[in-house]
PDB file of N, CA, C and O in Angstrom:
ATOM      1  N   MET A   1     -64.619  69.710 -98.090  1.00  0.00           N
ATOM      2  CA  MET A   1     -63.817  70.879 -98.383  1.00  0.00           C
ATOM      3  C   MET A   1     -62.490  70.833 -97.623  1.00  0.00           C
ATOM      4  O   MET A   1     -61.451  71.214 -98.162  1.00  0.00           O
ATOM      5  N   ASP A   2     -62.527  70.364 -96.360  1.00  0.00           N
ATOM      6  CA  ASP A   2     -61.292  70.254 -95.577  1.00  0.00           C
ATOM      7  C   ASP A   2     -60.294  69.322 -96.256  1.00  0.00           C
ATOM      8  O   ASP A   2     -59.091  69.583 -96.261  1.00  0.00           O
ATOM      9  N   ARG A   3     -60.797  68.246 -96.821  1.00  0.00           N
ATOM     10  CA  ARG A   3     -59.929  67.266 -97.462  1.00  0.00           C
ATOM     11  C   ARG A   3     -59.218  67.889 -98.669  1.00  0.00           C
ATOM     12  O   ARG A   3     -58.030  67.653 -98.891  1.00  0.00           O
ATOM     13  N   VAL A   4     -59.950  68.676 -99.433  1.00  0.00           N
ATOM     14  CA  VAL A   4     -59.353  69.348-100.589  1.00  0.00           C
ATOM     15  C   VAL A   4     -58.267  70.310-100.124  1.00  0.00           C
ATOM     16  O   VAL A   4     -57.198  70.378-100.730  1.00  0.00           O
ATOM     17  N   LEU A   5     -58.534  71.055 -99.052  1.00  0.00           N
ATOM     18  CA  LEU A   5     -57.540  71.985 -98.514  1.00  0.00           C
ATOM     19  C   LEU A   5     -56.314  71.240 -98.002  1.00  0.00           C
ATOM     20  O   LEU A   5     -55.189  71.714 -98.156  1.00  0.00           O
ATOM     21  N   GLN A   6     -56.527  70.072 -97.392  1.00  0.00           N
ATOM     22  CA  GLN A   6     -55.403  69.263 -96.926  1.00  0.00           C
ATOM     23  C   GLN A   6     -54.538  68.835 -98.104  1.00  0.00           C
ATOM     24  O   GLN A   6     -53.315  68.974 -98.069  1.00  0.00           O
ATOM     25  N   ILE A   7     -55.168  68.322 -99.132  1.00  0.00           N
ATOM     26  CA  ILE A   7     -54.427  67.860-100.310  1.00  0.00           C
ATOM     27  C   ILE A   7     -53.689  69.032-100.958  1.00  0.00           C
ATOM     28  O   ILE A   7     -52.522  68.904-101.328  1.00  0.00           O
ATOM     29  N   ARG A   8     -54.366  70.172-101.094  1.00  0.00           N
ATOM     30  CA  ARG A   8     -53.746  71.345-101.693  1.00  0.00           C
ATOM     31  C   ARG A   8     -52.531  71.795-100.879  1.00  0.00           C
ATOM     32  O   ARG A   8     -51.494  72.149-101.440  1.00  0.00           O
ATOM     33  N   GLY A   9     -52.670  71.777 -99.558  1.00  0.00           N
ATOM     34  CA  GLY A   9     -51.572  72.167 -98.693  1.00  0.00           C
ATOM     35  C   GLY A   9     -50.382  71.232 -98.811  1.00  0.00           C
ATOM     36  O   GLY A   9     -49.235  71.677 -98.818  1.00  0.00           O
ATOM     37  N   LEU A  10     -50.653  69.939 -98.903  1.00  0.00           N
ATOM     38  CA  LEU A  10     -49.573  68.959 -99.047  1.00  0.00           C
ATOM     39  C   LEU A  10     -48.883  69.110-100.402  1.00  0.00           C
ATOM     40  O   LEU A  10     -47.662  68.993-100.499  1.00  0.00           O
ATOM     41  N   LEU A  11     -49.666  69.369-101.439  1.00  0.00           N
ATOM     42  CA  LEU A  11     -49.078  69.601-102.763  1.00  0.00           C
ATOM     43  C   LEU A  11     -48.239  70.875-102.751  1.00  0.00           C
ATOM     44  O   LEU A  11     -47.133  70.906-103.290  1.00  0.00           O
ATOM     45  N   ASP A  12     -48.773  71.919-102.134  1.00  0.00           N
ATOM     46  CA  ASP A  12     -48.034  73.188-102.053  1.00  0.00           C
ATOM     47  C   ASP A  12     -46.742  73.029-101.262  1.00  0.00           C
ATOM     48  O   ASP A  12     -45.756  73.716-101.528  1.00  0.00           O
ATOM     49  N   ALA A  13     -46.750  72.119-100.285  1.00  0.00           N
ATOM     50  CA  ALA A  13     -45.546  71.866 -99.496  1.00  0.00           C
ATOM     51  C   ALA A  13     -44.513  71.081-100.286  1.00  0.00           C
ATOM     52  O   ALA A  13     -43.365  70.948 -99.862  1.00  0.00           O
ATOM     53  N   GLY A  14     -44.923  70.562-101.435  1.00  0.00           N
ATOM     54  CA  GLY A  14     -43.984  69.854-102.289  1.00  0.00           C
ATOM     55  C   GLY A  14     -44.028  68.342-102.164  1.00  0.00           C
ATOM     56  O   GLY A  14     -43.194  67.648-102.746  1.00  0.00           O
ATOM     57  N   LEU A  15     -44.989  67.822-101.412  1.00  0.00           N
ATOM     58  CA  LEU A  15     -45.083  66.364-101.312  1.00  0.00           C
ATOM     59  C   LEU A  15     -45.600  65.781-102.616  1.00  0.00           C
ATOM     60  O   LEU A  15     -46.564  66.292-103.187  1.00  0.00           O
ATOM     61  N   PRO A  16     -44.974  64.725-103.087  1.00  0.00           N
ATOM     62  CA  PRO A  16     -45.469  64.077-104.303  1.00  0.00           C
ATOM     63  C   PRO A  16     -46.799  63.367-104.042  1.00  0.00           C
ATOM     64  O   PRO A  16     -47.084  62.948-102.920  1.00  0.00           O
ATOM     65  N   THR A  17     -47.590  63.242-105.080  1.00  0.00           N
ATOM     66  CA  THR A  17     -48.919  62.633-104.925  1.00  0.00           C
ATOM     67  C   THR A  17     -48.842  61.194-104.425  1.00  0.00           C
ATOM     68  O   THR A  17     -49.759  60.730-103.747  1.00  0.00           O
ATOM     69  N   ARG A  18     -47.770  60.483-104.747  1.00  0.00           N
ATOM     70  CA  ARG A  18     -47.658  59.089-104.274  1.00  0.00           C
ATOM     71  C   ARG A  18     -47.582  59.042-102.744  1.00  0.00           C
ATOM     72  O   ARG A  18     -48.095  58.107-102.129  1.00  0.00           O
ATOM     73  N   ILE A  19     -46.949  60.040-102.130  1.00  0.00           N
ATOM     74  CA  ILE A  19     -46.861  60.075-100.664  1.00  0.00           C
ATOM     75  C   ILE A  19     -48.168  60.594-100.073  1.00  0.00           C
ATOM     76  O   ILE A  19     -48.629  60.101 -99.043  1.00  0.00           O
ATOM     77  N   ILE A  20     -48.765  61.593-100.728  1.00  0.00           N
ATOM     78  CA  ILE A  20     -50.050  62.099-100.253  1.00  0.00           C
ATOM     79  C   ILE A  20     -51.069  60.974-100.219  1.00  0.00           C
ATOM     80  O   ILE A  20     -51.852  60.861 -99.275  1.00  0.00           O
ATOM     81  N   LYS A  21     -51.057  60.148-101.244  1.00  0.00           N
ATOM     82  CA  LYS A  21     -51.985  59.017-101.301  1.00  0.00           C
ATOM     83  C   LYS A  21     -51.789  58.083-100.099  1.00  0.00           C
ATOM     84  O   LYS A  21     -52.752  57.523 -99.576  1.00  0.00           O
ATOM     85  N   GLN A  22     -50.542  57.925 -99.675  1.00  0.00           N
ATOM     86  CA  GLN A  22     -50.257  57.038 -98.544  1.00  0.00           C
ATOM     87  C   GLN A  22     -50.678  57.641 -97.206  1.00  0.00           C
ATOM     88  O   GLN A  22     -51.163  56.925 -96.330  1.00  0.00           O
ATOM     89  N   ILE A  23     -50.496  58.958 -97.042  1.00  0.00           N
ATOM     90  CA  ILE A  23     -50.783  59.545 -95.737  1.00  0.00           C
ATOM     91  C   ILE A  23     -52.197  60.119 -95.617  1.00  0.00           C
ATOM     92  O   ILE A  23     -52.653  60.401 -94.509  1.00  0.00           O
ATOM     93  N   LEU A  24     -52.885  60.291 -96.727  1.00  0.00           N
ATOM     94  CA  LEU A  24     -54.218  60.881 -96.699  1.00  0.00           C
ATOM     95  C   LEU A  24     -55.180  60.159 -95.755  1.00  0.00           C
ATOM     96  O   LEU A  24     -55.919  60.827 -95.032  1.00  0.00           O
ATOM     97  N   PRO A  25     -55.202  58.832 -95.732  1.00  0.00           N
ATOM     98  CA  PRO A  25     -56.110  58.162 -94.798  1.00  0.00           C
ATOM     99  C   PRO A  25     -55.768  58.435 -93.327  1.00  0.00           C
ATOM    100  O   PRO A  25     -56.602  58.211 -92.450  1.00  0.00           O
ATOM    101  N   CYS A  26     -54.573  58.907 -93.056  1.00  0.00           N
ATOM    102  CA  CYS A  26     -54.128  59.154 -91.686  1.00  0.00           C
ATOM    103  C   CYS A  26     -54.371  60.594 -91.232  1.00  0.00           C
ATOM    104  O   CYS A  26     -54.069  60.939 -90.090  1.00  0.00           O
ATOM    105  N   LEU A  27     -54.902  61.419 -92.096  1.00  0.00           N
ATOM    106  CA  LEU A  27     -55.152  62.816 -91.752  1.00  0.00           C
ATOM    107  C   LEU A  27     -56.534  62.947 -91.114  1.00  0.00           C
ATOM    108  O   LEU A  27     -57.559  62.795 -91.778  1.00  0.00           O
ATOM    109  N   ASP A  28     -56.536  63.234 -89.806  1.00  0.00           N
ATOM    110  CA  ASP A  28     -57.810  63.418 -89.107  1.00  0.00           C
ATOM    111  C   ASP A  28     -58.381  64.808 -89.371  1.00  0.00           C
ATOM    112  O   ASP A  28     -59.559  64.947 -89.700  1.00  0.00           O
ATOM    113  N   LYS A  29     -57.559  65.820 -89.228  1.00  0.00           N
ATOM    114  CA  LYS A  29     -57.951  67.205 -89.464  1.00  0.00           C
ATOM    115  C   LYS A  29     -56.716  67.951 -89.907  1.00  0.00           C
ATOM    116  O   LYS A  29     -55.613  67.407 -89.847  1.00  0.00           O
ATOM    117  N   PRO A  30     -56.874  69.185 -90.352  1.00  0.00           N
ATOM    118  CA  PRO A  30     -55.698  69.911 -90.844  1.00  0.00           C
ATOM    119  C   PRO A  30     -54.544  69.907 -89.839  1.00  0.00           C
ATOM    120  O   PRO A  30     -54.731  70.138 -88.644  1.00  0.00           O
ATOM    121  N   ARG A  31     -53.352  69.639 -90.359  1.00  0.00           N
ATOM    122  CA  ARG A  31     -52.088  69.650 -89.614  1.00  0.00           C
ATOM    123  C   ARG A  31     -51.976  68.530 -88.578  1.00  0.00           C
ATOM    124  O   ARG A  31     -51.050  68.544 -87.767  1.00  0.00           O
ATOM    125  N   VAL A  32     -52.887  67.570 -88.583  1.00  0.00           N
ATOM    126  CA  VAL A  32     -52.796  66.452 -87.648  1.00  0.00           C
ATOM    127  C   VAL A  32     -52.724  65.154 -88.442  1.00  0.00           C
ATOM    128  O   VAL A  32     -53.644  64.810 -89.185  1.00  0.00           O
ATOM    129  N   ILE A  33     -51.628  64.450 -88.273  1.00  0.00           N
ATOM    130  CA  ILE A  33     -51.470  63.151 -88.927  1.00  0.00           C
ATOM    131  C   ILE A  33     -51.416  62.097 -87.842  1.00  0.00           C
ATOM    132  O   ILE A  33     -50.613  62.187 -86.913  1.00  0.00           O
ATOM    133  N   HIS A  34     -52.268  61.102 -87.963  1.00  0.00           N
ATOM    134  CA  HIS A  34     -52.313  60.029 -86.974  1.00  0.00           C
ATOM    135  C   HIS A  34     -51.971  58.709 -87.662  1.00  0.00           C
ATOM    136  O   HIS A  34     -52.740  58.195 -88.474  1.00  0.00           O
ATOM    137  N   PHE A  35     -50.803  58.176 -87.318  1.00  0.00           N
ATOM    138  CA  PHE A  35     -50.378  56.886 -87.839  1.00  0.00           C
ATOM    139  C   PHE A  35     -50.443  55.868 -86.707  1.00  0.00           C
ATOM    140  O   PHE A  35     -49.550  55.809 -85.862  1.00  0.00           O
ATOM    141  N   ALA A  36     -51.478  55.088 -86.696  1.00  0.00           N
ATOM    142  CA  ALA A  36     -51.577  54.049 -85.667  1.00  0.00           C
ATOM    143  C   ALA A  36     -50.556  52.949 -85.923  1.00  0.00           C
ATOM    144  O   ALA A  36     -50.081  52.302 -84.990  1.00  0.00           O
ATOM    145  N   ASP A  37     -50.228  52.746 -87.173  1.00  0.00           N
ATOM    146  CA  ASP A  37     -49.321  51.651 -87.529  1.00  0.00           C
ATOM    147  C   ASP A  37     -48.258  52.128 -88.525  1.00  0.00           C
ATOM    148  O   ASP A  37     -48.112  51.563 -89.609  1.00  0.00           O
ATOM    149  N   ALA A  38     -47.525  53.168 -88.143  1.00  0.00           N
ATOM    150  CA  ALA A  38     -46.483  53.694 -89.029  1.00  0.00           C
ATOM    151  C   ALA A  38     -45.422  52.619 -89.246  1.00  0.00           C
ATOM    152  O   ALA A  38     -44.882  52.046 -88.300  1.00  0.00           O
ATOM    153  N   THR A  39     -45.150  52.372 -90.488  1.00  0.00           N
ATOM    154  CA  THR A  39     -44.177  51.346 -90.829  1.00  0.00           C
ATOM    155  C   THR A  39     -42.799  51.980 -91.005  1.00  0.00           C
ATOM    156  O   THR A  39     -42.698  53.180 -91.263  1.00  0.00           O
ATOM    157  N   PRO A  40     -41.751  51.194 -90.870  1.00  0.00           N
ATOM    158  CA  PRO A  40     -40.417  51.724 -91.149  1.00  0.00           C
ATOM    159  C   PRO A  40     -40.295  52.256 -92.580  1.00  0.00           C
ATOM    160  O   PRO A  40     -39.553  53.205 -92.832  1.00  0.00           O
ATOM    161  N   GLU A  41     -41.019  51.647 -93.503  1.00  0.00           N
ATOM    162  CA  GLU A  41     -41.002  52.112 -94.887  1.00  0.00           C
ATOM    163  C   GLU A  41     -41.613  53.504 -95.011  1.00  0.00           C
ATOM    164  O   GLU A  41     -41.115  54.347 -95.757  1.00  0.00           O
ATOM    165  N   MET A  42     -42.700  53.734 -94.268  1.00  0.00           N
ATOM    166  CA  MET A  42     -43.341  55.041 -94.308  1.00  0.00           C
ATOM    167  C   MET A  42     -42.409  56.097 -93.721  1.00  0.00           C
ATOM    168  O   MET A  42     -42.281  57.191 -94.271  1.00  0.00           O
ATOM    169  N   LEU A  43     -41.770  55.775 -92.628  1.00  0.00           N
ATOM    170  CA  LEU A  43     -40.817  56.702 -92.022  1.00  0.00           C
ATOM    171  C   LEU A  43     -39.655  56.972 -92.972  1.00  0.00           C
ATOM    172  O   LEU A  43     -39.202  58.108 -93.110  1.00  0.00           O
ATOM    173  N   ALA A  44     -39.189  55.931 -93.614  1.00  0.00           N
ATOM    174  CA  ALA A  44     -38.081  56.081 -94.553  1.00  0.00           C
ATOM    175  C   ALA A  44     -38.500  56.903 -95.774  1.00  0.00           C
ATOM    176  O   ALA A  44     -37.655  57.529 -96.414  1.00  0.00           O
ATOM    177  N   THR A  45     -39.769  56.907 -96.097  1.00  0.00           N
ATOM    178  CA  THR A  45     -40.282  57.708 -97.200  1.00  0.00           C
ATOM    179  C   THR A  45     -40.448  59.170 -96.790  1.00  0.00           C
ATOM    180  O   THR A  45     -40.113  60.077 -97.552  1.00  0.00           O
ATOM    181  N   LEU A  46     -40.967  59.392 -95.582  1.00  0.00           N
ATOM    182  CA  LEU A  46     -41.262  60.754 -95.140  1.00  0.00           C
ATOM    183  C   LEU A  46     -40.024  61.546 -94.715  1.00  0.00           C
ATOM    184  O   LEU A  46     -39.974  62.760 -94.910  1.00  0.00           O
ATOM    185  N   GLU A  47     -39.036  60.881 -94.143  1.00  0.00           N
ATOM    186  CA  GLU A  47     -37.850  61.604 -93.668  1.00  0.00           C
ATOM    187  C   GLU A  47     -37.115  62.345 -94.784  1.00  0.00           C
ATOM    188  O   GLU A  47     -36.784  63.516 -94.602  1.00  0.00           O
ATOM    189  N   PRO A  48     -36.845  61.720 -95.926  1.00  0.00           N
ATOM    190  CA  PRO A  48     -36.197  62.473 -97.010  1.00  0.00           C
ATOM    191  C   PRO A  48     -37.066  63.622 -97.537  1.00  0.00           C
ATOM    192  O   PRO A  48     -36.550  64.667 -97.934  1.00  0.00           O
ATOM    193  N   GLU A  49     -38.377  63.422 -97.535  1.00  0.00           N
ATOM    194  CA  GLU A  49     -39.281  64.495 -97.968  1.00  0.00           C
ATOM    195  C   GLU A  49     -39.195  65.672 -97.007  1.00  0.00           C
ATOM    196  O   GLU A  49     -39.164  66.825 -97.436  1.00  0.00           O
ATOM    197  N   ARG A  50     -39.158  65.384 -95.708  1.00  0.00           N
ATOM    198  CA  ARG A  50     -38.999  66.442 -94.710  1.00  0.00           C
ATOM    199  C   ARG A  50     -37.682  67.182 -94.935  1.00  0.00           C
ATOM    200  O   ARG A  50     -37.641  68.411 -94.887  1.00  0.00           O
ATOM    201  N   ASP A  51     -36.616  66.440 -95.177  1.00  0.00           N
ATOM    202  CA  ASP A  51     -35.304  67.048 -95.400  1.00  0.00           C
ATOM    203  C   ASP A  51     -35.283  67.888 -96.671  1.00  0.00           C
ATOM    204  O   ASP A  51     -34.655  68.946 -96.714  1.00  0.00           O
ATOM    205  N   ARG A  52     -35.967  67.419 -97.697  1.00  0.00           N
ATOM    206  CA  ARG A  52     -36.054  68.159 -98.955  1.00  0.00           C
ATOM    207  C   ARG A  52     -36.822  69.461 -98.737  1.00  0.00           C
ATOM    208  O   ARG A  52     -36.428  70.505 -99.256  1.00  0.00           O
ATOM    209  N   MET A  53     -37.918  69.407 -97.972  1.00  0.00           N
ATOM    210  CA  MET A  53     -38.688  70.615 -97.670  1.00  0.00           C
ATOM    211  C   MET A  53     -37.846  71.605 -96.869  1.00  0.00           C
ATOM    212  O   MET A  53     -37.893  72.809 -97.118  1.00  0.00           O
ATOM    213  N   THR A  54     -37.079  71.096 -95.911  1.00  0.00           N
ATOM    214  CA  THR A  54     -36.215  71.958 -95.105  1.00  0.00           C
ATOM    215  C   THR A  54     -35.205  72.671 -95.991  1.00  0.00           C
ATOM    216  O   THR A  54     -34.950  73.863 -95.813  1.00  0.00           O
ATOM    217  N   ALA A  55     -34.632  71.949 -96.939  1.00  0.00           N
ATOM    218  CA  ALA A  55     -33.666  72.558 -97.862  1.00  0.00           C
ATOM    219  C   ALA A  55     -34.337  73.629 -98.722  1.00  0.00           C
ATOM    220  O   ALA A  55     -33.749  74.680 -98.978  1.00  0.00           O
ATOM    221  N   ARG A  56     -35.558  73.367 -99.164  1.00  0.00           N
ATOM    222  CA  ARG A  56     -36.288  74.357 -99.956  1.00  0.00           C
ATOM    223  C   ARG A  56     -36.574  75.600 -99.126  1.00  0.00           C
ATOM    224  O   ARG A  56     -36.438  76.721 -99.617  1.00  0.00           O
ATOM    225  N   ILE A  57     -36.965  75.411 -97.882  1.00  0.00           N
ATOM    226  CA  ILE A  57     -37.248  76.534 -96.996  1.00  0.00           C
ATOM    227  C   ILE A  57     -35.996  77.369 -96.806  1.00  0.00           C
ATOM    228  O   ILE A  57     -36.050  78.596 -96.883  1.00  0.00           O
ATOM    229  N   GLU A  58     -34.864  76.710 -96.557  1.00  0.00           N
ATOM    230  CA  GLU A  58     -33.606  77.434 -96.374  1.00  0.00           C
ATOM    231  C   GLU A  58     -33.242  78.225 -97.629  1.00  0.00           C
ATOM    232  O   GLU A  58     -32.767  79.356 -97.533  1.00  0.00           O
ATOM    233  N   CYS A  59     -33.459  77.640 -98.796  1.00  0.00           N
ATOM    234  CA  CYS A  59     -33.185  78.327-100.056  1.00  0.00           C
ATOM    235  C   CYS A  59     -34.114  79.530-100.225  1.00  0.00           C
ATOM    236  O   CYS A  59     -33.671  80.606-100.626  1.00  0.00           O
ATOM    237  N   LEU A  60     -35.380  79.352 -99.923  1.00  0.00           N
ATOM    238  CA  LEU A  60     -36.331  80.459-100.027  1.00  0.00           C
ATOM    239  C   LEU A  60     -35.969  81.588 -99.072  1.00  0.00           C
ATOM    240  O   LEU A  60     -36.068  82.760 -99.436  1.00  0.00           O
ATOM    241  N   VAL A  61     -35.556  81.252 -97.865  1.00  0.00           N
ATOM    242  CA  VAL A  61     -35.169  82.269 -96.886  1.00  0.00           C
ATOM    243  C   VAL A  61     -33.956  83.045 -97.389  1.00  0.00           C
ATOM    244  O   VAL A  61     -33.921  84.272 -97.297  1.00  0.00           O
ATOM    245  N   ARG A  62     -32.956  82.331 -97.923  1.00  0.00           N
ATOM    246  CA  ARG A  62     -31.774  83.009 -98.469  1.00  0.00           C
ATOM    247  C   ARG A  62     -32.162  83.953 -99.601  1.00  0.00           C
ATOM    248  O   ARG A  62     -31.690  85.088 -99.659  1.00  0.00           O
ATOM    249  N   ASN A  63     -33.020  83.484-100.496  1.00  0.00           N
ATOM    250  CA  ASN A  63     -33.443  84.313-101.621  1.00  0.00           C
ATOM    251  C   ASN A  63     -34.272  85.503-101.158  1.00  0.00           C
ATOM    252  O   ASN A  63     -34.102  86.612-101.664  1.00  0.00           O
ATOM    253  N   ARG A  64     -35.162  85.283-100.206  1.00  0.00           N
ATOM    254  CA  ARG A  64     -35.950  86.387 -99.670  1.00  0.00           C
ATOM    255  C   ARG A  64     -35.046  87.434 -99.036  1.00  0.00           C
ATOM    256  O   ARG A  64     -35.227  88.633 -99.252  1.00  0.00           O
ATOM    257  N   ASP A  65     -34.074  86.980 -98.254  1.00  0.00           N
ATOM    258  CA  ASP A  65     -33.149  87.900 -97.594  1.00  0.00           C
ATOM    259  C   ASP A  65     -32.316  88.680 -98.617  1.00  0.00           C
ATOM    260  O   ASP A  65     -32.063  89.870 -98.431  1.00  0.00           O
ATOM    261  N   ALA A  66     -31.893  88.017 -99.687  1.00  0.00           N
ATOM    262  CA  ALA A  66     -31.119  88.697-100.733  1.00  0.00           C
ATOM    263  C   ALA A  66     -31.964  89.769-101.415  1.00  0.00           C
ATOM    264  O   ALA A  66     -31.473  90.867-101.676  1.00  0.00           O
ATOM    265  N   VAL A  67     -33.222  89.465-101.706  1.00  0.00           N
ATOM    266  CA  VAL A  67     -34.113  90.447-102.328  1.00  0.00           C
ATOM    267  C   VAL A  67     -34.357  91.602-101.361  1.00  0.00           C
ATOM    268  O   VAL A  67     -34.361  92.762-101.775  1.00  0.00           O
ATOM    269  N   ALA A  68     -34.557  91.304-100.091  1.00  0.00           N
ATOM    270  CA  ALA A  68     -34.770  92.359 -99.096  1.00  0.00           C
ATOM    271  C   ALA A  68     -33.551  93.268 -98.995  1.00  0.00           C
ATOM    272  O   ALA A  68     -33.695  94.488 -98.913  1.00  0.00           O
ATOM    273  N   GLU A  69     -32.359  92.689 -99.000  1.00  0.00           N
ATOM    274  CA  GLU A  69     -31.130  93.492 -98.953  1.00  0.00           C
ATOM    275  C   GLU A  69     -31.000  94.366-100.199  1.00  0.00           C
ATOM    276  O   GLU A  69     -30.608  95.529-100.107  1.00  0.00           O
ATOM    277  N   TYR A  70     -31.328  93.808-101.353  1.00  0.00           N
ATOM    278  CA  TYR A  70     -31.273  94.576-102.592  1.00  0.00           C
ATOM    279  C   TYR A  70     -32.242  95.757-102.528  1.00  0.00           C
ATOM    280  O   TYR A  70     -31.873  96.886-102.849  1.00  0.00           O
ATOM    281  N   LEU A  71     -33.476  95.493-102.114  1.00  0.00           N
ATOM    282  CA  LEU A  71     -34.470  96.558-102.016  1.00  0.00           C
ATOM    283  C   LEU A  71     -34.022  97.648-101.055  1.00  0.00           C
ATOM    284  O   LEU A  71     -34.174  98.836-101.342  1.00  0.00           O
ATOM    285  N   GLU A  72     -33.478  97.255 -99.932  1.00  0.00           N
ATOM    286  CA  GLU A  72     -33.005  98.228 -98.956  1.00  0.00           C
ATOM    287  C   GLU A  72     -31.874  99.074 -99.531  1.00  0.00           C
ATOM    288  O   GLU A  72     -31.853 100.291 -99.348  1.00  0.00           O
ATOM    289  N   ALA A  73     -30.938  98.437-100.221  1.00  0.00           N
ATOM    290  CA  ALA A  73     -29.820  99.164-100.814  1.00  0.00           C
ATOM    291  C   ALA A  73     -30.309 100.146-101.879  1.00  0.00           C
ATOM    292  O   ALA A  73     -29.842 101.283-101.935  1.00  0.00           O
ATOM    293  N   VAL A  74     -31.239  99.715-102.714  1.00  0.00           N
ATOM    294  CA  VAL A  74     -31.772 100.587-103.755  1.00  0.00           C
ATOM    295  C   VAL A  74     -32.507 101.762-103.126  1.00  0.00           C
ATOM    296  O   VAL A  74     -32.329 102.904-103.550  1.00  0.00           O
ATOM    297  N   ARG A  75     -33.326 101.496-102.127  1.00  0.00           N
ATOM    298  CA  ARG A  75     -34.061 102.580-101.472  1.00  0.00           C
ATOM    299  C   ARG A  75     -33.115 103.557-100.786  1.00  0.00           C
ATOM    300  O   ARG A  75     -33.302 104.770-100.879  1.00  0.00           O
ATOM    301  N   ASN A  76     -32.112 103.045-100.106  1.00  0.00           N
ATOM    302  CA  ASN A  76     -31.139 103.917 -99.443  1.00  0.00           C
ATOM    303  C   ASN A  76     -30.382 104.752-100.463  1.00  0.00           C
ATOM    304  O   ASN A  76     -30.147 105.939-100.240  1.00  0.00           O
ATOM    305  N   ASN A  77     -29.996 104.140-101.584  1.00  0.00           N
ATOM    306  CA  ASN A  77     -29.269 104.849-102.636  1.00  0.00           C
ATOM    307  C   ASN A  77     -30.148 105.941-103.237  1.00  0.00           C
ATOM    308  O   ASN A  77     -29.666 107.039-103.513  1.00  0.00           O
ATOM    309  N   THR A  78     -31.419 105.655-103.439  1.00  0.00           N
ATOM    310  CA  THR A  78     -32.345 106.623-104.008  1.00  0.00           C
ATOM    311  C   THR A  78     -32.527 107.808-103.066  1.00  0.00           C
ATOM    312  O   THR A  78     -32.586 108.953-103.515  1.00  0.00           O
ATOM    313  N   ARG A  79     -32.616 107.544-101.766  1.00  0.00           N
ATOM    314  CA  ARG A  79     -32.781 108.621-100.788  1.00  0.00           C
ATOM    315  C   ARG A  79     -31.551 109.529-100.733  1.00  0.00           C
ATOM    316  O   ARG A  79     -31.678 110.727-100.480  1.00  0.00           O
ATOM    317  N   ARG A  80     -30.372 108.970-100.966  1.00  0.00           N
ATOM    318  CA  ARG A  80     -29.126 109.731-100.860  1.00  0.00           C
ATOM    319  C   ARG A  80     -28.761 110.475-102.138  1.00  0.00           C
ATOM    320  O   ARG A  80     -27.907 111.361-102.109  1.00  0.00           O
ATOM    321  N   ASP A  81     -29.390 110.134-103.257  1.00  0.00           N
ATOM    322  CA  ASP A  81     -29.028 110.707-104.552  1.00  0.00           C
ATOM    323  C   ASP A  81     -29.614 112.122-104.675  1.00  0.00           C
ATOM    324  O   ASP A  81     -30.823 112.268-104.854  1.00  0.00           O
ATOM    325  N   PRO A  82     -28.776 113.162-104.580  1.00  0.00           N
ATOM    326  CA  PRO A  82     -29.286 114.536-104.623  1.00  0.00           C
ATOM    327  C   PRO A  82     -29.776 114.949-106.010  1.00  0.00           C
ATOM    328  O   PRO A  82     -30.486 115.947-106.134  1.00  0.00           O
ATOM    329  N   ASP A  83     -29.413 114.208-107.047  1.00  0.00           N
ATOM    330  CA  ASP A  83     -29.839 114.546-108.403  1.00  0.00           C
ATOM    331  C   ASP A  83     -31.218 114.004-108.748  1.00  0.00           C
ATOM    332  O   ASP A  83     -31.724 114.245-109.844  1.00  0.00           O
ATOM    333  N   THR A  84     -31.829 113.272-107.820  1.00  0.00           N
ATOM    334  CA  THR A  84     -33.141 112.699-108.082  1.00  0.00           C
ATOM    335  C   THR A  84     -34.203 113.618-107.492  1.00  0.00           C
ATOM    336  O   THR A  84     -34.313 113.719-106.270  1.00  0.00           O
ATOM    337  N   PRO A  85     -35.003 114.303-108.350  1.00  0.00           N
ATOM    338  CA  PRO A  85     -36.069 115.174-107.842  1.00  0.00           C
ATOM    339  C   PRO A  85     -37.146 114.366-107.111  1.00  0.00           C
ATOM    340  O   PRO A  85     -37.257 113.153-107.288  1.00  0.00           O
ATOM    341  N   ASP A  86     -37.930 115.058-106.293  1.00  0.00           N
ATOM    342  CA  ASP A  86     -38.961 114.389-105.506  1.00  0.00           C
ATOM    343  C   ASP A  86     -40.110 113.863-106.361  1.00  0.00           C
ATOM    344  O   ASP A  86     -40.860 112.998-105.908  1.00  0.00           O
ATOM    345  N   ASP A  87     -40.266 114.366-107.594  1.00  0.00           N
ATOM    346  CA  ASP A  87     -41.384 113.924-108.426  1.00  0.00           C
ATOM    347  C   ASP A  87     -41.128 112.627-109.171  1.00  0.00           C
ATOM    348  O   ASP A  87     -41.987 112.169-109.923  1.00  0.00           O
ATOM    349  N   GLY A  88     -39.951 112.023-108.973  1.00  0.00           N
ATOM    350  CA  GLY A  88     -39.634 110.745-109.590  1.00  0.00           C
ATOM    351  C   GLY A  88     -38.922 110.876-110.914  1.00  0.00           C
ATOM    352  O   GLY A  88     -38.404 109.888-111.435  1.00  0.00           O
ATOM    353  N   SER A  89     -38.883 112.084-111.479  1.00  0.00           N
ATOM    354  CA  SER A  89     -38.145 112.246-112.728  1.00  0.00           C
ATOM    355  C   SER A  89     -36.677 112.450-112.397  1.00  0.00           C
ATOM    356  O   SER A  89     -36.322 112.660-111.237  1.00  0.00           O
ATOM    357  N   THR A  90     -35.824 112.389-113.412  1.00  0.00           N
ATOM    358  CA  THR A  90     -34.397 112.571-113.200  1.00  0.00           C
ATOM    359  C   THR A  90     -33.997 113.994-113.553  1.00  0.00           C
ATOM    360  O   THR A  90     -34.684 114.665-114.322  1.00  0.00           O
ATOM    361  N   ALA A  91     -32.895 114.450-112.995  1.00  0.00           N
ATOM    362  CA  ALA A  91     -32.434 115.804-113.251  1.00  0.00           C
ATOM    363  C   ALA A  91     -32.074 116.007-114.717  1.00  0.00           C
ATOM    364  O   ALA A  91     -32.132 117.137-115.202  1.00  0.00           O
ATOM    365  N   ALA A  92     -31.707 114.953-115.434  1.00  0.00           N
ATOM    366  CA  ALA A  92     -31.294 115.059-116.829  1.00  0.00           C
ATOM    367  C   ALA A  92     -32.481 115.271-117.749  1.00  0.00           C
ATOM    368  O   ALA A  92     -32.320 115.730-118.880  1.00  0.00           O
ATOM    369  N   GLU A  93     -33.694 114.932-117.264  1.00  0.00           N
ATOM    370  CA  GLU A  93     -34.872 115.103-118.103  1.00  0.00           C
ATOM    371  C   GLU A  93     -35.157 116.596-118.263  1.00  0.00           C
ATOM    372  O   GLU A  93     -34.915 117.382-117.347  1.00  0.00           O
ATOM    373  N   GLY A  94     -35.659 116.970-119.401  1.00  0.00           N
ATOM    374  CA  GLY A  94     -35.802 118.346-119.726  1.00  0.00           C
ATOM    375  C   GLY A  94     -37.058 118.956-119.326  1.00  0.00           C
ATOM    376  O   GLY A  94     -37.271 120.144-119.565  1.00  0.00           O
TER     377      GLY A  94
END
């Protein structure tokens, strides 16, 4: 079961299956990778993947922050609008 969770986590992180196949034998337990004989090729493969994940994280953070700012602005605007009754209906409704 741990192995399935490891694979799922690596897939969710965006690692391609070709890289997961290479590093899977080196996974002792969750979040621990042990490379007794890491090759320059393996490092050259993993570094761009790490950089790609970092870029995705930065993009997600920017998008999350933009959505949070939008929600805050909408909530603040709703609180300040005197024409909006407390029951959620609008003053124009009959």
